[in-house]
C-alpha positions, -999 to +999 in steps of 0.1 A: +568+346+172+598+362+188+591+368+224+578+349+254+547+372+253+541+361+216+542+325+225+518+331+255+494+347+231+499+320+206+491+293+232+460+311+243+449+312+206+456+276+201+435+268+232+407+287+217+411+271+184+410+237+199+378+246+219+361+260+187+375+234+163+383+201+179+377+184+146+408+201+133+430+185+160+440+150+155+454+150+191+426+167+210+433+152+245+462+162+268+477+126+268+473+122+229+488+158+224+518+152+248+526+119+231+523+135+197+547+163+208+572+138+223+571+118+191+576+149+169+605+161+192+620+128+189+617+128+150+626+165+144+662+161+137+651+144+104+627+171+097+656+198+101+679+179+079+654+172+052+648+210+051+684+220+048+685+233+084+707+225+115+690+210+145+689+239+171+707+232+204+681+255+222+647+260+208+634+296+201+600+309+211+588+303+175+602+267+175+582+259+207+550+274+188+558+253+159+561+221+181+526+228+195+512+230+159+530+198+150+518+180+180+483+191+171+482+164+143+515+144+145+510+106+144 
């Protein structure tokens, strides 16, 4: 995912996936999803460090997509 358009297409596919396979989404309501996204974002510096990466100051379009996927199941 490199562009804004890529992220738009990805988010549309994620919405379709949630509708078709809600059992694959731990956080299948908007409140649960947003809470998980916030929790992942709060914890992500540790994830980056554990993976030998610097915490980005500004997210890329890909990172925003990765956040969506993390929030799908993050507890």
